C-alpha positions as CSV (number, residue, x, y, z in Angstrom):
1,M,1.1,-15.0,-13.0
2,I,-0.1,-11.5,-13.4
3,Q,-3.7,-10.4,-12.5
4,D,-5.3,-7.1,-12.9
5,S,-8.3,-6.2,-10.8
6,A,-10.3,-3.0,-11.1
7,A,-12.8,-2.5,-8.3
8,P,-15.0,0.6,-8.8
9,R,-15.3,1.7,-5.2
10,V,-12.2,4.0,-5.2
11,S,-11.1,5.8,-8.3
12,R,-7.5,7.1,-8.8
13,D,-8.0,8.2,-12.4
14,G,-8.9,11.7,-13.7
15,G,-11.2,10.8,-16.6
16,A,-14.9,10.1,-16.2
17,G,-16.0,6.7,-17.6
18,S,-12.4,5.5,-18.2
19,P,-11.2,2.5,-16.4
20,P,-8.9,3.3,-13.4
21,A,-5.2,2.7,-13.8
22,A,-3.8,0.2,-11.3
23,A,-3.2,2.3,-8.2
24,V,-1.2,-0.5,-6.5
25,T,1.1,-3.2,-7.8
26,V,1.5,-6.2,-5.5
27,F,4.4,-8.7,-5.8
28,L,3.2,-11.8,-3.9
29,C,5.1,-15.0,-3.1
30,A,3.3,-18.0,-4.5
31,N,4.3,-20.0,-1.4
32,C,2.8,-17.8,1.3
33,A,-0.6,-18.1,2.9
34,R,-1.6,-21.3,1.2
35,P,-2.3,-24.9,2.5
36,G,0.7,-27.2,2.6
37,Q,1.4,-29.2,-0.5
38,A,3.5,-32.3,-1.0
39,P,5.8,-32.1,-4.0
40,T,4.7,-34.2,-7.0
41,A,6.3,-35.4,-10.2
42,A,3.5,-33.6,-12.1
43,G,5.1,-30.2,-11.3
44,R,3.9,-27.3,-9.3
45,P,0.2,-26.8,-8.7
46,R,-1.4,-23.5,-9.6
47,P,-0.7,-20.9,-6.8
48,D,-3.5,-20.5,-4.3
49,V,-3.1,-16.9,-3.2
50,P,-5.2,-15.0,-0.6
51,D,-7.9,-12.7,-1.8
52,F,-7.1,-9.2,-0.4
53,R,-10.4,-7.7,-1.6
54,W,-8.7,-4.6,-2.7
55,P,-11.2,-1.7,-3.1
56,F,-9.2,-0.1,-5.9
57,A,-7.5,-1.1,-9.2
58,T,-4.6,-3.5,-8.4
59,R,-2.0,-5.3,-10.4
60,S,-0.9,-8.5,-8.7
61,V,2.2,-10.4,-9.8
62,V,2.7,-13.8,-8.2
63,V,6.4,-14.7,-8.1
64,P,8.1,-18.0,-7.1
65,C,9.8,-16.2,-4.3
66,T,10.0,-12.5,-3.4
67,G,13.8,-13.0,-3.1
68,R,13.8,-13.2,-6.9
69,L,12.3,-9.7,-7.1
70,Q,14.8,-7.4,-8.8
71,P,15.0,-3.6,-8.4
72,E,14.0,-3.2,-12.1
73,H,10.7,-5.0,-11.6
74,V,9.7,-2.6,-8.8
75,L,10.9,0.4,-10.7
76,K,9.0,-0.7,-13.8
77,A,5.8,-0.9,-11.7
78,F,6.3,2.8,-10.7
79,E,7.2,3.7,-14.3
80,R,3.8,2.2,-15.4
81,G,2.1,4.6,-13.0
82,A,1.5,2.7,-9.7
83,D,1.0,5.0,-6.8
84,L,2.2,2.3,-4.4
85,V,4.1,-1.0,-4.7
86,C,3.9,-3.8,-2.2
87,A,6.0,-6.9,-1.7
88,V,4.4,-9.7,0.3
89,A,6.9,-12.3,1.4
90,C,6.8,-15.5,3.5
91,E,7.8,-15.2,7.2
92,E,11.6,-15.4,7.3
93,D,11.8,-18.6,9.3
94,N,9.5,-20.5,6.8
95,C,10.8,-19.5,3.4
96,H,11.2,-22.2,0.7
97,Y,14.4,-20.5,-0.5
98,L,15.8,-20.1,3.0
99,E,17.1,-16.5,2.5
100,G,14.4,-15.3,0.0
101,S,12.4,-13.2,2.4
102,K,15.5,-11.7,4.0
103,R,16.9,-10.9,0.5
104,C,13.7,-9.2,-0.4
105,A,13.7,-7.1,2.8
106,R,17.3,-5.9,1.9
107,R,16.2,-5.0,-1.6
108,V,13.2,-3.1,-0.3
109,D,15.4,-1.0,1.9
110,Y,17.8,-0.3,-1.0
111,L,14.9,0.6,-3.3
112,R,13.4,3.0,-0.7
113,S,16.7,4.9,-0.7
114,I,16.5,5.2,-4.5
115,L,12.9,6.4,-4.4
116,E,13.9,9.0,-1.9
117,E,16.8,10.2,-4.1
118,V,14.6,10.5,-7.1
119,G,11.9,12.4,-5.2
120,L,9.2,9.7,-5.4
121,G,9.3,8.9,-1.7
122,G,10.3,5.7,0.0
123,E,6.9,5.4,1.6
124,R,5.5,4.3,-1.7
125,L,7.2,0.9,-1.4
126,M,5.7,-1.3,1.4
127,F,6.9,-4.7,2.6
128,F,4.8,-7.3,4.4
129,H,5.0,-10.9,5.6
130,L,2.4,-13.7,5.5
131,P,2.9,-17.2,6.9
132,G,5.2,-19.4,4.7
133,T,4.7,-23.0,3.9
134,A,8.2,-24.5,3.7
135,A,7.9,-26.5,6.9
136,E,4.4,-27.7,6.0
137,D,5.5,-28.9,2.5
138,M,8.5,-30.7,3.9
139,A,6.4,-32.5,6.5
140,L,3.9,-33.7,3.9
141,A,6.7,-34.8,1.7
142,A,8.3,-36.8,4.5
143,G,5.0,-38.2,5.7
144,R,5.2,-36.4,9.1
145,P,2.4,-34.6,10.9
146,V,1.9,-31.1,9.4
147,P,2.7,-28.1,11.6
148,A,-0.1,-25.7,12.5
149,S,-2.0,-24.5,9.5
150,V,-1.1,-21.2,8.0
151,S,-4.9,-20.5,7.8
152,N,-4.9,-19.8,11.6
153,G,-5.5,-16.0,11.8
154,L,-4.8,-15.6,8.1
155,D,-7.9,-13.5,7.4
156,A,-6.9,-11.0,10.1
157,K,-3.4,-10.8,8.7
158,V,-4.6,-10.2,5.2
159,A,-7.1,-7.6,6.4
160,A,-4.3,-5.9,8.4
161,I,-2.2,-5.6,5.2
162,R,-5.2,-4.3,3.2
163,G,-5.9,-1.7,5.9
164,Q,-2.3,-0.5,6.0
165,V,-2.2,-0.2,2.2
166,I,-5.5,1.6,2.0
167,Q,-4.3,4.1,4.7
168,A,-1.0,4.6,2.9
169,L,-2.7,5.1,-0.4
170,G,-5.1,7.6,1.1
171,S,-2.2,9.7,2.5
172,L,-0.2,9.8,-0.8
173,P,-0.8,12.1,-3.8
174,P,-1.0,10.3,-7.1
175,S,2.4,9.4,-8.5
176,P,3.9,12.0,-10.7
177,L,4.8,9.2,-13.1
178,R,1.1,8.4,-13.6
179,A,0.5,11.1,-16.3
180,A,3.6,9.9,-18.2
181,A,2.4,6.3,-18.0
182,A,-1.1,7.3,-19.2
183,G,0.5,9.0,-22.3
184,E,2.3,5.7,-23.1
185,A,-0.7,3.5,-22.6
186,G,-1.0,2.8,-26.3
187,E,2.6,1.7,-26.7
188,S,3.5,-1.9,-26.5
189,Y,5.6,-3.2,-23.6
190,Q,7.3,-6.4,-22.7
191,E,6.7,-8.2,-19.4
192,V,9.8,-9.1,-17.5
193,E,9.8,-12.8,-16.5
194,I,10.9,-13.4,-13.0
195,S,12.7,-16.8,-13.4
196,D,12.8,-19.5,-10.7
197,D,16.6,-19.6,-10.9
198,D,18.4,-18.2,-8.0
199,S,19.9,-14.7,-8.4
200,Q,22.8,-12.9,-6.9
201,E,22.5,-10.0,-4.4
């Protein structure tokens, strides 16, 4: 699920009256920071993701697990002109895919080294954790009492992430790839589907 939001409070574009390009792309796990849900035969419910209340244009991509996030997805976000890319994963001890959050952390480290090599800067890629829901979902499925709700302190954690991203974005110059992305705005592109199948390292 891909969502674009364009809040007018902070502008990162150069043209007056034109809509701001997405300053930040956020890859967000569909299973973090939501109420526990018992599995059903009807399939997965629509993701219930937190509202970060970003004060700037943002492109949010909800993924089944951040462990499915591939380097090309992140690099494509930068190619499209993002000044900053974030991955928001479940806490490592409460991931539906066991190693998904750890896998994402390793890929973020790898990608930061690539961004440094190409001169974009590893600080443009940020990684965060929010509470996962694997334990809650399993308890509901088994009819056991649900562990403490992920909503405890969630607003503060979301606000902390928002604050760190705002601070980082304010200290970074616009991405040098933004001008190239603006020149290709009229060209068609194909979204890369992040499948729910497991992937290799």
